[in-house]
C-alpha positions in Angstrom: -79.3 124.6 15.7 -77.3 127.3 14.1 -75.1 126.6 11.2 -71.8 127.1 13.1 -72.8 124.4 15.7 -72.9 121.8 12.9 -69.5 122.9 11.7 -68.1 122.5 15.3 -69.7 119.0 15.5 -68.1 118.0 12.3 -64.7 119.2 13.5 -65.2 117.4 16.9 -66.3 114.2 15.1 -63.3 114.3 12.7 -60.9 114.9 15.6 -62.3 112.0 17.5 -62.0 109.7 14.6 -58.4 110.7 14.1 -57.6 110.1 17.8 -59.3 106.7 17.7 -57.2 105.7 14.7 -54.0 107.0 16.3 -54.7 105.0 19.4 -55.5 101.9 17.4 -52.3 102.3 15.4 -50.2 102.8 18.6 -51.7 99.6 20.1 -50.9 97.6 16.9 -47.3 98.9 17.1 -47.1 97.9 20.7 -48.4 94.4 20.0 -46.0 94.1 17.1 -43.0 95.0 19.4 -44.2 92.6 22.0 -44.6 89.8 19.5 -41.1 90.4 18.2 -39.4 90.4 21.6 -41.7 88.2 23.7 -43.7 85.9 21.4 -45.0 83.9 24.4 -46.3 86.9 26.2 -49.8 86.6 24.8 -50.0 83.1 26.4 -49.7 84.7 29.8 -51.7 87.9 29.2 -54.6 87.8 26.7 -54.7 91.6 26.9 -51.2 93.0 26.9 -52.5 96.4 27.8 -54.1 95.2 31.0 -53.2 96.7 34.3 -51.1 93.7 35.5 -49.3 93.5 32.1 -48.4 97.2 32.2 -47.1 96.9 35.8 -45.0 93.9 34.8 -43.5 95.7 31.9 -42.8 98.8 34.0 -41.0 96.8 36.7 -39.1 94.5 34.3 -38.4 96.5 31.1 -36.5 95.4 28.0 -32.8 94.7 28.3 -30.6 97.5 27.3 -28.3 96.8 24.4 
């Protein structure tokens, strides 16, 4: 493989790692908010990011202050 291909692979790999970390951090933030406002939610949904959980949250969002 030419030298520039390895450089592109390094860039792609680094970008992927950054995106995976951003996704992980966003999930932690979402779980933190859910724990704060709905501490019992995890008893109902083991995975708060499941399709059913997301539909429930979209149809019944947080109360407006």
